LUMFI-246821 format. One record per residue (C-alpha): residue in three letters; chain; y, x, z; residue number from 0. Coordinates in Angstrom, 3 decimals. Example, Ala and Ser with C-alpha at 12.3 -4.5 7.8 and 13.67 -1.06 7.14 Angstrom:
LUMFI-246821
<rec><type>Ala</type><mol>A</mol><v>-4.500</v><u>12.300</u><w>7.800</w><seq>0</seq></rec>
<rec><type>Ser</type><mol>A</mol><v>-1.060</v><u>13.670</u><w>7.140</w><seq>1</seq></rec>
***
This chain:
LUMFI-246821
<rec><type>Unk</type><mol>A</mol><v>72.396</v><u>137.033</u><w>106.378</w><seq>0</seq></rec>
<rec><type>Unk</type><mol>A</mol><v>70.888</v><u>140.237</u><w>107.783</w><seq>1</seq></rec>
<rec><type>Unk</type><mol>A</mol><v>67.619</v><u>139.747</u><w>109.480</w><seq>2</seq></rec>
<rec><type>Unk</type><mol>A</mol><v>67.783</v><u>139.552</u><w>113.377</w><seq>3</seq></rec>
<rec><type>Unk</type><mol>A</mol><v>65.658</v><u>142.615</u><w>114.035</w><seq>4</seq></rec>
<rec><type>Unk</type><mol>A</mol><v>68.456</v><u>144.740</u><w>112.221</w><seq>5</seq></rec>
<rec><type>Unk</type><mol>A</mol><v>71.164</v><u>142.972</u><w>113.779</w><seq>6</seq></rec>
<rec><type>Unk</type><mol>A</mol><v>69.653</v><u>143.518</u><w>117.294</w><seq>7</seq></rec>
<rec><type>Unk</type><mol>A</mol><v>69.583</v><u>147.445</u><w>116.553</w><seq>8</seq></rec>
<rec><type>Unk</type><mol>A</mol><v>72.908</v><u>147.461</u><w>115.158</w><seq>9</seq></rec>
<rec><type>Unk</type><mol>A</mol><v>74.753</v><u>145.713</u><w>118.172</w><seq>10</seq></rec>
<rec><type>Unk</type><mol>A</mol><v>72.674</v><u>147.797</u><w>120.775</w><seq>11</seq></rec>
<rec><type>Unk</type><mol>A</mol><v>73.822</v><u>150.790</u><w>119.064</w><seq>12</seq></rec>
<rec><type>Unk</type><mol>A</mol><v>77.316</v><u>149.783</u><w>118.854</w><seq>13</seq></rec>
<rec><type>Unk</type><mol>A</mol><v>77.789</v><u>148.579</u><w>122.592</w><seq>14</seq></rec>
<rec><type>Unk</type><mol>A</mol><v>76.767</v><u>152.051</u><w>123.692</w><seq>15</seq></rec>
<rec><type>Unk</type><mol>A</mol><v>80.190</v><u>153.363</u><w>122.872</w><seq>16</seq></rec>
<rec><type>Unk</type><mol>A</mol><v>81.960</v><u>150.553</u><w>124.632</w><seq>17</seq></rec>
<rec><type>Unk</type><mol>A</mol><v>83.579</v><u>151.057</u><w>128.116</w><seq>18</seq></rec>
<rec><type>Unk</type><mol>A</mol><v>81.348</v><u>148.256</u><w>129.586</w><seq>19</seq></rec>
<rec><type>Unk</type><mol>A</mol><v>82.703</v><u>148.433</u><w>133.144</w><seq>20</seq></rec>
<rec><type>Unk</type><mol>A</mol><v>86.160</v><u>147.712</u><w>131.898</w><seq>21</seq></rec>
<rec><type>Unk</type><mol>A</mol><v>84.896</v><u>144.859</u><w>129.431</w><seq>22</seq></rec>
<rec><type>Unk</type><mol>A</mol><v>82.899</v><u>143.313</u><w>132.238</w><seq>23</seq></rec>
<rec><type>Unk</type><mol>A</mol><v>85.853</v><u>143.184</u><w>134.782</w><seq>24</seq></rec>
<rec><type>Unk</type><mol>A</mol><v>87.893</v><u>141.507</u><w>131.969</w><seq>25</seq></rec>
<rec><type>Unk</type><mol>A</mol><v>85.215</v><u>139.027</u><w>131.254</w><seq>26</seq></rec>
<rec><type>Unk</type><mol>A</mol><v>84.687</v><u>138.259</u><w>134.993</w><seq>27</seq></rec>
<rec><type>Unk</type><mol>A</mol><v>88.407</v><u>137.676</u><w>135.427</w><seq>28</seq></rec>
<rec><type>Unk</type><mol>A</mol><v>88.320</v><u>135.237</u><w>132.451</w><seq>29</seq></rec>
<rec><type>Unk</type><mol>A</mol><v>85.161</v><u>133.540</u><w>133.913</w><seq>30</seq></rec>
<rec><type>Unk</type><mol>A</mol><v>87.103</v><u>132.845</u><w>137.062</w><seq>31</seq></rec>
<rec><type>Unk</type><mol>A</mol><v>89.962</v><u>131.289</u><w>135.498</w><seq>32</seq></rec>
<rec><type>Unk</type><mol>A</mol><v>87.668</v><u>128.611</u><w>133.751</w><seq>33</seq></rec>
<rec><type>Unk</type><mol>A</mol><v>87.716</v><u>125.163</u><w>135.087</w><seq>34</seq></rec>
<rec><type>Unk</type><mol>A</mol><v>83.988</v><u>124.802</u><w>134.613</w><seq>35</seq></rec>
<rec><type>Unk</type><mol>A</mol><v>83.248</v><u>127.919</u><w>136.592</w><seq>36</seq></rec>
<rec><type>Unk</type><mol>A</mol><v>85.648</v><u>126.797</u><w>139.496</w><seq>37</seq></rec>
<rec><type>Unk</type><mol>A</mol><v>83.797</v><u>123.410</u><w>139.506</w><seq>38</seq></rec>
<rec><type>Unk</type><mol>A</mol><v>80.255</v><u>124.782</u><w>139.587</w><seq>39</seq></rec>
<rec><type>Unk</type><mol>A</mol><v>78.498</v><u>125.217</u><w>142.905</w><seq>40</seq></rec>
<rec><type>Unk</type><mol>A</mol><v>75.190</v><u>126.534</u><w>141.619</w><seq>41</seq></rec>
<rec><type>Unk</type><mol>A</mol><v>75.456</v><u>129.338</u><w>139.032</w><seq>42</seq></rec>
<rec><type>Unk</type><mol>A</mol><v>72.676</v><u>131.374</u><w>137.345</w><seq>43</seq></rec>
<rec><type>Unk</type><mol>A</mol><v>73.649</v><u>134.958</u><w>136.241</w><seq>44</seq></rec>
<rec><type>Unk</type><mol>A</mol><v>71.430</v><u>137.911</u><w>134.867</w><seq>45</seq></rec>
<rec><type>Unk</type><mol>A</mol><v>70.963</v><u>141.344</u><w>136.248</w><seq>46</seq></rec>
<rec><type>Unk</type><mol>A</mol><v>72.587</v><u>143.562</u><w>133.540</w><seq>47</seq></rec>
<rec><type>Unk</type><mol>A</mol><v>70.546</v><u>145.953</u><w>131.622</w><seq>48</seq></rec>
<rec><type>Unk</type><mol>A</mol><v>72.218</v><u>149.306</u><w>130.620</w><seq>49</seq></rec>
<rec><type>Unk</type><mol>A</mol><v>75.434</v><u>148.657</u><w>128.301</w><seq>50</seq></rec>
<rec><type>Unk</type><mol>A</mol><v>75.221</v><u>144.980</u><w>129.008</w><seq>51</seq></rec>
<rec><type>Unk</type><mol>A</mol><v>77.900</v><u>142.971</u><w>130.495</w><seq>52</seq></rec>
<rec><type>Unk</type><mol>A</mol><v>77.835</v><u>142.991</u><w>134.243</w><seq>53</seq></rec>
<rec><type>Unk</type><mol>A</mol><v>78.679</v><u>139.890</u><w>136.195</w><seq>54</seq></rec>
<rec><type>Unk</type><mol>A</mol><v>77.485</v><u>141.050</u><w>139.604</w><seq>55</seq></rec>
<rec><type>Unk</type><mol>A</mol><v>81.076</v><u>141.024</u><w>141.097</w><seq>56</seq></rec>
<rec><type>Unk</type><mol>A</mol><v>80.854</v><u>137.197</u><w>140.663</w><seq>57</seq></rec>
<rec><type>Unk</type><mol>A</mol><v>78.357</v><u>137.209</u><w>143.664</w><seq>58</seq></rec>
<rec><type>Unk</type><mol>A</mol><v>81.592</v><u>137.760</u><w>145.798</w><seq>59</seq></rec>
<rec><type>Unk</type><mol>A</mol><v>82.665</v><u>134.251</u><w>145.115</w><seq>60</seq></rec>
<rec><type>Unk</type><mol>A</mol><v>81.770</v><u>131.303</u><w>147.268</w><seq>61</seq></rec>
<rec><type>Unk</type><mol>A</mol><v>79.051</v><u>129.886</u><w>145.226</w><seq>62</seq></rec>
<rec><type>Unk</type><mol>A</mol><v>75.244</v><u>129.568</u><w>145.135</w><seq>63</seq></rec>
<rec><type>Unk</type><mol>A</mol><v>73.941</v><u>132.185</u><w>142.905</w><seq>64</seq></rec>
<rec><type>Unk</type><mol>A</mol><v>70.579</v><u>132.425</u><w>141.080</w><seq>65</seq></rec>
<rec><type>Unk</type><mol>A</mol><v>68.849</v><u>134.873</u><w>138.945</w><seq>66</seq></rec>
<rec><type>Unk</type><mol>A</mol><v>66.224</v><u>134.460</u><w>136.219</w><seq>67</seq></rec>
<rec><type>Unk</type><mol>A</mol><v>62.404</v><u>135.632</u><w>136.673</w><seq>68</seq></rec>
<rec><type>Unk</type><mol>A</mol><v>59.983</v><u>135.880</u><w>133.811</w><seq>69</seq></rec>
<rec><type>Unk</type><mol>A</mol><v>56.787</v><u>134.197</u><w>134.267</w><seq>70</seq></rec>
<rec><type>Unk</type><mol>A</mol><v>54.483</v><u>134.281</u><w>131.426</w><seq>71</seq></rec>
<rec><type>Unk</type><mol>A</mol><v>56.590</v><u>132.913</u><w>128.466</w><seq>72</seq></rec>
<rec><type>Unk</type><mol>A</mol><v>58.877</v><u>131.155</u><w>130.832</w><seq>73</seq></rec>
<rec><type>Unk</type><mol>A</mol><v>62.035</v><u>131.531</u><w>133.021</w><seq>74</seq></rec>
<rec><type>Unk</type><mol>A</mol><v>61.958</v><u>130.782</u><w>136.630</w><seq>75</seq></rec>
<rec><type>Unk</type><mol>A</mol><v>65.141</v><u>130.334</u><w>138.737</w><seq>76</seq></rec>
<rec><type>Unk</type><mol>A</mol><v>65.304</v><u>132.197</u><w>141.922</w><seq>77</seq></rec>
<rec><type>Unk</type><mol>A</mol><v>67.994</v><u>131.947</u><w>144.742</w><seq>78</seq></rec>
<rec><type>Unk</type><mol>A</mol><v>70.181</v><u>135.081</u><w>145.393</w><seq>79</seq></rec>
<rec><type>Unk</type><mol>A</mol><v>71.019</v><u>136.006</u><w>148.893</w><seq>80</seq></rec>
<rec><type>Unk</type><mol>A</mol><v>72.195</v><u>139.375</u><w>150.023</w><seq>81</seq></rec>
<rec><type>Unk</type><mol>A</mol><v>69.037</v><u>140.172</u><w>151.857</w><seq>82</seq></rec>
<rec><type>Unk</type><mol>A</mol><v>67.086</v><u>139.354</u><w>148.594</w><seq>83</seq></rec>
<rec><type>Unk</type><mol>A</mol><v>65.383</v><u>142.476</u><w>147.169</w><seq>84</seq></rec>
<rec><type>Unk</type><mol>A</mol><v>65.144</v><u>142.988</u><w>143.399</w><seq>85</seq></rec>
<rec><type>Unk</type><mol>A</mol><v>62.430</v><u>144.865</u><w>141.669</w><seq>86</seq></rec>
<rec><type>Unk</type><mol>A</mol><v>62.149</v><u>146.031</u><w>138.252</w><seq>87</seq></rec>
<rec><type>Unk</type><mol>A</mol><v>59.865</v><u>143.676</u><w>136.199</w><seq>88</seq></rec>
<rec><type>Unk</type><mol>A</mol><v>59.126</v><u>142.828</u><w>132.594</w><seq>89</seq></rec>
<rec><type>Unk</type><mol>A</mol><v>61.265</v><u>144.684</u><w>129.910</w><seq>90</seq></rec>
<rec><type>Unk</type><mol>A</mol><v>62.686</v><u>146.765</u><w>132.802</w><seq>91</seq></rec>
<rec><type>Unk</type><mol>A</mol><v>64.928</v><u>143.884</u><w>134.077</w><seq>92</seq></rec>
<rec><type>Unk</type><mol>A</mol><v>65.565</v><u>143.510</u><w>137.833</w><seq>93</seq></rec>
<rec><type>Unk</type><mol>A</mol><v>64.407</v><u>140.428</u><w>139.152</w><seq>94</seq></rec>
<rec><type>Unk</type><mol>A</mol><v>64.790</v><u>138.826</u><w>142.678</w><seq>95</seq></rec>
<rec><type>Unk</type><mol>A</mol><v>61.682</v><u>138.489</u><w>144.992</w><seq>96</seq></rec>
<rec><type>Unk</type><mol>A</mol><v>62.681</v><u>135.306</u><w>146.264</w><seq>97</seq></rec>
<rec><type>Unk</type><mol>A</mol><v>60.550</v><u>131.943</u><w>145.559</w><seq>98</seq></rec>
<rec><type>Unk</type><mol>A</mol><v>61.794</v><u>129.867</u><w>142.703</w><seq>99</seq></rec>
<rec><type>Unk</type><mol>A</mol><v>63.657</v><u>126.617</u><w>142.789</w><seq>100</seq></rec>
<rec><type>Unk</type><mol>A</mol><v>63.836</v><u>123.730</u><w>140.442</w><seq>101</seq></rec>
<rec><type>Unk</type><mol>A</mol><v>66.274</v><u>124.509</u><w>137.645</w><seq>102</seq></rec>
<rec><type>Unk</type><mol>A</mol><v>67.911</v><u>120.933</u><w>137.923</w><seq>103</seq></rec>
<rec><type>Unk</type><mol>A</mol><v>69.985</v><u>122.421</u><w>140.888</w><seq>104</seq></rec>
<rec><type>Unk</type><mol>A</mol><v>71.905</v><u>124.507</u><w>138.312</w><seq>105</seq></rec>
<rec><type>Unk</type><mol>A</mol><v>75.588</v><u>123.666</u><w>137.330</w><seq>106</seq></rec>
<rec><type>Unk</type><mol>A</mol><v>76.170</v><u>126.553</u><w>135.043</w><seq>107</seq></rec>
<rec><type>Unk</type><mol>A</mol><v>74.124</v><u>129.292</u><w>133.338</w><seq>108</seq></rec>
<rec><type>Unk</type><mol>A</mol><v>75.315</v><u>132.590</u><w>132.242</w><seq>109</seq></rec>
<rec><type>Unk</type><mol>A</mol><v>73.224</v><u>133.609</u><w>129.041</w><seq>110</seq></rec>
<rec><type>Unk</type><mol>A</mol><v>72.939</v><u>137.365</u><w>128.056</w><seq>111</seq></rec>
<rec><type>Unk</type><mol>A</mol><v>73.129</v><u>138.060</u><w>124.317</w><seq>112</seq></rec>
<rec><type>Unk</type><mol>A</mol><v>73.684</v><u>140.876</u><w>121.985</w><seq>113</seq></rec>
<rec><type>Unk</type><mol>A</mol><v>76.129</v><u>138.979</u><w>119.658</w><seq>114</seq></rec>
<rec><type>Unk</type><mol>A</mol><v>77.132</v><u>135.239</u><w>119.234</w><seq>115</seq></rec>
<rec><type>Unk</type><mol>A</mol><v>78.633</v><u>133.384</u><w>116.399</w><seq>116</seq></rec>
<rec><type>Unk</type><mol>A</mol><v>81.418</v><u>130.938</u><w>115.939</w><seq>117</seq></rec>
<rec><type>Unk</type><mol>A</mol><v>78.955</v><u>128.036</u><w>115.870</w><seq>118</seq></rec>
<rec><type>Unk</type><mol>A</mol><v>77.742</v><u>129.111</u><w>119.541</w><seq>119</seq></rec>
<rec><type>Unk</type><mol>A</mol><v>74.374</v><u>130.676</u><w>118.293</w><seq>120</seq></rec>
<rec><type>Unk</type><mol>A</mol><v>73.408</v><u>133.833</u><w>120.084</w><seq>121</seq></rec>
<rec><type>Unk</type><mol>A</mol><v>71.447</v><u>136.733</u><w>119.202</w><seq>122</seq></rec>
<rec><type>Unk</type><mol>A</mol><v>69.374</v><u>137.457</u><w>122.204</w><seq>123</seq></rec>
<rec><type>Unk</type><mol>A</mol><v>66.648</v><u>140.231</u><w>122.589</w><seq>124</seq></rec>
<rec><type>Unk</type><mol>A</mol><v>63.878</v><u>138.394</u><w>120.706</w><seq>125</seq></rec>
<rec><type>Unk</type><mol>A</mol><v>61.645</v><u>137.109</u><w>123.428</w><seq>126</seq></rec>
<rec><type>Unk</type><mol>A</mol><v>62.909</v><u>133.559</u><w>123.242</w><seq>127</seq></rec>
<rec><type>Unk</type><mol>A</mol><v>62.931</v><u>133.056</u><w>126.888</w><seq>128</seq></rec>
<rec><type>Unk</type><mol>A</mol><v>66.401</v><u>131.463</u><w>127.131</w><seq>129</seq></rec>
<rec><type>Unk</type><mol>A</mol><v>65.881</v><u>129.278</u><w>124.239</w><seq>130</seq></rec>
<rec><type>Unk</type><mol>A</mol><v>62.628</v><u>127.776</u><w>125.755</w><seq>131</seq></rec>
<rec><type>Unk</type><mol>A</mol><v>64.342</v><u>127.503</u><w>129.289</w><seq>132</seq></rec>
<rec><type>Unk</type><mol>A</mol><v>67.476</v><u>125.919</u><w>127.854</w><seq>133</seq></rec>
<rec><type>Unk</type><mol>A</mol><v>65.610</v><u>123.272</u><w>125.957</w><seq>134</seq></rec>
<rec><type>Unk</type><mol>A</mol><v>64.393</v><u>121.919</u><w>129.268</w><seq>135</seq></rec>
<rec><type>Unk</type><mol>A</mol><v>67.650</v><u>121.451</u><w>131.188</w><seq>136</seq></rec>
<rec><type>Unk</type><mol>A</mol><v>71.007</v><u>119.796</u><w>130.698</w><seq>137</seq></rec>
<rec><type>Unk</type><mol>A</mol><v>73.491</v><u>122.336</u><w>132.070</w><seq>138</seq></rec>
<rec><type>Unk</type><mol>A</mol><v>76.627</v><u>124.216</u><w>131.102</w><seq>139</seq></rec>
<rec><type>Unk</type><mol>A</mol><v>75.676</v><u>127.488</u><w>129.357</w><seq>140</seq></rec>
<rec><type>Unk</type><mol>A</mol><v>78.161</v><u>130.417</u><w>128.579</w><seq>141</seq></rec>
<rec><type>Unk</type><mol>A</mol><v>77.728</v><u>133.549</u><w>127.010</w><seq>142</seq></rec>
<rec><type>Unk</type><mol>A</mol><v>79.847</v><u>136.526</u><w>128.347</w><seq>143</seq></rec>
<rec><type>Unk</type><mol>A</mol><v>80.329</v><u>138.914</u><w>125.492</w><seq>144</seq></rec>
<rec><type>Unk</type><mol>A</mol><v>82.549</v><u>141.619</u><w>124.055</w><seq>145</seq></rec>
<rec><type>Unk</type><mol>A</mol><v>85.172</v><u>139.901</u><w>121.706</w><seq>146</seq></rec>
<rec><type>Unk</type><mol>A</mol><v>84.075</v><u>142.195</u><w>118.705</w><seq>147</seq></rec>
<rec><type>Unk</type><mol>A</mol><v>80.640</v><u>140.761</u><w>119.126</w><seq>148</seq></rec>
<rec><type>Unk</type><mol>A</mol><v>81.701</v><u>137.174</u><w>118.308</w><seq>149</seq></rec>
<rec><type>Unk</type><mol>A</mol><v>81.017</v><u>137.186</u><w>114.592</w><seq>150</seq></rec>
<rec><type>Unk</type><mol>A</mol><v>81.389</v><u>134.575</u><w>111.876</w><seq>151</seq></rec>
<rec><type>Unk</type><mol>A</mol><v>77.798</v><u>133.669</u><w>111.389</w><seq>152</seq></rec>
<rec><type>Unk</type><mol>A</mol><v>74.277</v><u>134.732</u><w>112.740</w><seq>153</seq></rec>
<rec><type>Unk</type><mol>A</mol><v>70.891</v><u>133.897</u><w>111.304</w><seq>154</seq></rec>
<rec><type>Unk</type><mol>A</mol><v>69.276</v><u>131.297</u><w>113.480</w><seq>155</seq></rec>
<rec><type>Unk</type><mol>A</mol><v>66.032</v><u>129.343</u><w>113.548</w><seq>156</seq></rec>
<rec><type>Unk</type><mol>A</mol><v>65.127</v><u>125.730</u><w>114.509</w><seq>157</seq></rec>
<rec><type>Unk</type><mol>A</mol><v>64.187</v><u>126.625</u><w>117.857</w><seq>158</seq></rec>
<rec><type>Unk</type><mol>A</mol><v>67.648</v><u>128.653</u><w>118.668</w><seq>159</seq></rec>
<rec><type>Unk</type><mol>A</mol><v>69.651</v><u>126.700</u><w>121.281</w><seq>160</seq></rec>
<rec><type>Unk</type><mol>A</mol><v>73.617</v><u>126.724</u><w>121.049</w><seq>161</seq></rec>
<rec><type>Unk</type><mol>A</mol><v>75.569</v><u>127.571</u><w>124.084</w><seq>162</seq></rec>
<rec><type>Unk</type><mol>A</mol><v>78.507</v><u>125.577</u><w>125.179</w><seq>163</seq></rec>
<rec><type>Unk</type><mol>A</mol><v>81.053</v><u>128.463</u><w>125.676</w><seq>164</seq></rec>
<rec><type>Unk</type><mol>A</mol><v>81.717</v><u>132.024</u><w>124.854</w><seq>165</seq></rec>
<rec><type>Unk</type><mol>A</mol><v>83.758</v><u>134.119</u><w>127.330</w><seq>166</seq></rec>
<rec><type>Unk</type><mol>A</mol><v>85.089</v><u>137.357</u><w>126.018</w><seq>167</seq></rec>
<rec><type>Unk</type><mol>A</mol><v>87.161</v><u>140.212</u><w>127.461</w><seq>168</seq></rec>
<rec><type>Unk</type><mol>A</mol><v>90.062</v><u>138.808</u><w>125.200</w><seq>169</seq></rec>
<rec><type>Unk</type><mol>A</mol><v>92.500</v><u>136.074</u><w>126.093</w><seq>170</seq></rec>
<rec><type>Unk</type><mol>A</mol><v>90.418</v><u>132.764</u><w>125.653</w><seq>171</seq></rec>
<rec><type>Unk</type><mol>A</mol><v>87.075</v><u>131.311</u><w>125.802</w><seq>172</seq></rec>
<rec><type>Unk</type><mol>A</mol><v>85.539</v><u>129.718</u><w>122.640</w><seq>173</seq></rec>
<rec><type>Unk</type><mol>A</mol><v>84.208</v><u>126.273</u><w>123.720</w><seq>174</seq></rec>
***
């Protein structure tokens, strides 16, 4: 298997040629059709980087939303309200300026990824923030991803955490 660093570079390059706006709309539509999303009341999404799946349209849904905030080597969970300001922080990621809450409130977490395999292991950006965070909480996790970035197998380590579901711009979710 190819080294993770090489794969990160490969997928970052490949996604530059994609119609991320259309793919994001299709993924958001597929998310809204999922029973686990319909049931969830407290949902954590991420603020998209350039060329990353954009889930911000979900903020129009009748749910309580949260965003991650990097604090040292950990992720904090910060509530979203339309009045909350975002500021560019570590890794050029926009984070909310709201005070963190206990993560146990969450029903569902959307986890960013560059790719994911059919065993539900994701290739993240290499910081390990989500893997460390997900080990501390029992919650449904889903990766929104372009369907061609679901691959047979990715290299993974003992500390990598599987996600529960993969939601693509295609017809079905991989649970």
